[in-house]
PATOR-205287 format. One record per residue (C-alpha): x, y, z; residue in three letters. Coordinates in steps of 0.25 Angstrom, whole numbers, padded with zeros to 4 digits, always signed. Example, Ala and Ser with C-alpha at 12.3 -4.5 7.8 and 13.67 -1.06 7.14 Angstrom:
2
+0049-0018+0031Ala
+0055-0004+0029Ser
REM end
This chain:
177
-0232-0188+0210Met
-0227-0183+0197Lys
-0213-0182+0193Lys
-0208-0168+0188Leu
-0202-0169+0175Val
-0189-0162+0174Ser
-0186-0154+0161Lys
-0172-0154+0156Arg
-0166-0146+0145Gly
-0172-0136+0135Phe
-0183-0137+0125Thr
-0181-0135+0111Leu
-0188-0122+0111Ala
-0179-0117+0122Glu
-0167-0121+0115Met
-0171-0114+0102Leu
-0174-0101+0109Ile
-0161-0102+0116Ala
-0153-0104+0103Val
-0161-0093+0096Leu
-0158-0083+0107Leu
-0143-0087+0107Leu
-0143-0085+0092Gly
-0149-0071+0093Ile
-0140-0067+0104Val
-0128-0072+0096Thr
-0132-0065+0083Ala
-0134-0052+0091Met
-0120-0053+0097Ala
-0114-0056+0084Thr
-0120-0044+0077Val
-0116-0035+0088Met
-0101-0041+0089Thr
-0100-0039+0073Ser
-0105-0025+0074Ala
-0095-0021+0085Val
-0084-0028+0077Leu
-0088-0021+0064Asn
-0089-0007+0071Asn
-0075-0009+0077Thr
-0069-0012+0064Val
-0076+0000+0058Thr
-0071+0009+0069Val
-0057+0004+0067Lys
-0058+0007+0052Glu
-0063+0021+0054Val
-0052+0024+0065Ala
-0042+0019+0055Gln
-0048+0027+0044Ala
-0047+0039+0052Glu
-0033+0037+0056Ile
-0029+0034+0041Leu
-0037+0047+0036Gly
-0031+0056+0047Ser
-0017+0051+0044Glu
-0019+0054+0029Ala
-0024+0068+0032Leu
-0012+0070+0041Asp
-0002+0066+0031Asn
-0009+0074+0020Ile
-0009+0086+0029Gln
+0005+0085+0032Ala
+0009+0084+0017Glu
+0001+0096+0013Leu
+0004+0105+0025Arg
+0017+0109+0020Phe
+0014+0108+0005Ala
+0017+0119-0005Leu
+0007+0123-0016Asp
-0004+0113-0012Val
-0015+0112-0023Lys
-0028+0105-0022Val
-0033+0102-0037Pro
-0046+0107-0041Lys
-0057+0096-0043Val
-0070+0096-0050Glu
-0081+0096-0045Pro
-0077+0107-0035Pro
-0082+0099-0023Asn
-0073+0088-0025Glu
-0059+0087-0018Ala
-0046+0084-0025Ala
-0040+0071-0023Thr
-0025+0075-0023Glu
-0017+0088-0019Ile
-0004+0093-0025Thr
+0007+0101-0017Phe
+0021+0102-0016Ser
+0031+0101-0004His
+0043+0108-0010Asp
+0051+0111-0023Asp
+0056+0096-0023Ala
+0042+0090-0022Asn
+0033+0100-0030Pro
+0022+0091-0034Gly
+0015+0083-0023Cys
+0002+0076-0024Val
-0007+0070-0013Leu
-0017+0060-0018Thr
-0024+0047-0014Leu
-0020+0034-0021Lys
-0025+0020-0017Asp
-0030+0025-0004Gly
-0016+0031-0001Lys
-0012+0046+0000Ile
-0001+0047-0011Ile
+0009+0059-0011Leu
+0015+0061-0025Lys
+0027+0070-0026Ile
+0032+0075-0039Lys
+0046+0080-0036Gln
+0054+0091-0043Ala
+0062+0081-0051Asp
+0048+0075-0057Gly
+0048+0062-0049Asn
+0035+0059-0042Val
+0034+0050-0030Ser
+0021+0045-0024Glu
+0021+0041-0009Asp
+0010+0037+0000Glu
+0008+0049+0010Leu
+0008+0040+0022Phe
+0014+0026+0020Val
+0012+0014+0030Gly
-0002+0017+0034Val
-0011+0006+0033Ser
-0026+0005+0037Tyr
-0030-0008+0031Gly
-0042-0006+0021Asn
-0043+0009+0024Leu
-0039+0018+0014Lys
-0039+0033+0010Ile
-0050+0033+0000Ser
-0051+0048-0003Lys
-0042+0060-0002Leu
-0046+0074-0006Thr
-0040+0088-0006Phe
-0048+0101-0006Ala
-0044+0116-0005Glu
-0049+0122+0008Gly
-0059+0133+0008Glu
-0063+0144+0017Gly
-0055+0144+0030Ala
-0047+0132+0024Ala
-0043+0139+0012Ala
-0028+0136+0008Gly
-0029+0122+0014Ser
-0032+0108+0008Val
-0043+0100+0014Ile
-0039+0085+0013Val
-0049+0074+0015Thr
-0046+0059+0017Val
-0056+0048+0016Tyr
-0052+0034+0022Val
-0060+0022+0018Ser
-0062+0007+0021Tyr
-0066+0001+0008Gly
-0077+0010+0002Asp
-0081+0016+0016Asn
-0075+0030+0020Val
-0072+0028+0035Leu
-0065+0042+0037Trp
-0063+0055+0030His
-0056+0067+0035Gly
-0051+0081+0030Ser
-0040+0090+0034Val
-0037+0104+0029Ser
-0022+0106+0026Val
-0017+0120+0025Arg
-0003+0119+0017Pro
+0007+0128+0024Ile
+0015+0131+0012Asn
+0004+0134+0002Gly
-0009+0130-0005Met
-0009+0131-0020Gly
-0021+0131-0029Lys
-0023+0119-0038Gly
REM end
């Protein structure tokens, strides 16, 4: 009678195949996890960019809504938009300018006595590496005549993540620049 030989353990070929399959599954899981995390970060940045841009548009709209003698400077070529706007609030603050400086919206006010103050339009708002990269003003045309079209671009580094526009009709008057 022959004795049956018991095989114990795995062959080298079986071990190599198991390690290879484990490596492939691990690589796929790593790539998928990385993609999900990168997408989550991007979605969060876009959401924050939208909040920052919306707040900027709201603040500019509030500033221009009751402005007097609003003037959008003419720019060349004609299809370009102005990067600042001038207006006044009252006789005590006859020369106001809204512009963009270092990613912040700046309100410059030339007072009747000649002093000029320069303030950030909305202070205390921080969104990490997000910044307002472009701010433009244009006169409304057609049905929007007599209004100012304000456009804000929010970027992360060199990538524009969000841009939005609002048409503001100054209640107290629109001048010609």
